[in-house]
N, C-alpha and C positions, 0 to 999 in steps of 0.2 A: 640527543635532544633535537628534534626536527621542528622547523618552523613551517607552519602550514601557510599555503598561499591565500591571500585575501581575494575574495571573489566580489566583483561589482554587480553580479547578476541577481543579487538578493532583491526581493520585492520591496517596493517603497511603501512605507507606512501611510495609510490614508490620513488626511487632515482631520482635525477635531470636528469641523463642520460637516464633513462627509460622514463621519462616524455617527454623529448625532442625528443627521438626516436619515441615515439608514436604520437606526435603532428605534426611532420614534415616527412611525408612519402616521399620516394625518388622521386616519380613522381610529387609531388606538390611543389618542391623547387623553390623559387623565385631567380632571378638573384640578384647579389650584387647591381647592379645599381637600380633595383626596390626597394630593401630594403632601400638603401640610400635615394632615392627620397621620399619614404614614410616617413622616419624619419625626413628629412628636412621639408617636408610639415607639419608634426605634430608640429614641433617647430614653424613654421610660423603661423599656425592656432592658437596656444596658444598666440602668441604675438599679433595677430590681435584681438582675443577675449579680451585680456587685454586692448588694446587700445580702443576698442568699449565701454567696461564697464567704463573706465576712462572718455571718452567723454560724455557718458550718465550722469555720476555723475556731471561733470562740467556744463553741460547744464541744470541741475536741474530735470532730469527725475526721475522717481520713482525707484531708485536703492539704495540698502543698501551699506553703506561704507564697511562693512565687506566682502560683496561679491566682491567688487572691489579689496580690498586688497588680498583676496584669489586668484582671477584671476591673479593679478600681481605677486604674489609669485609662482603660478604654471608656469607662463611664465618664470620667473626668473630661476626656478629649471630646466625646460626643456632646456633652453638655456645653462645653466651651465653644464648640463649633456652632451649635444651635444658637447660643447667645450672640456670637459674632454675626451670623446670618441675620438674626433679628435686628441687630444694630444697623446693619447695612440696609435692610428693608426700611427701617424707620428713617434713616438718613436720606434714602432715595425719596421717600414720601414727603419729607420736609422740603427737600429740594424742589420737587414738583409743585408743592404748595406755594413756594416763594416765586414761582414763575409768574410773570405778568401776562394777562390775556389780551 
């Protein structure tokens, strides 16, 4: 059993701000409405996929139970994430409205 040597010459991971700045050039920015529409569409797609898998299982199609449960959990997580983001946006809006001018 050999122990390999630890190398310090591995590249350093870029910071989050550098990564975001590189992935979103200024000429390719999407509007807020487009981003919101895509996010809601993704949540809806996961819900529909979960419903389809559940219906296939109920109808006796060749679907594994664990695949159905995974799809249901993914749909649940995406919906809860969307709800939490919405709550934070509403909270931020309310905080802005409480500011005195």
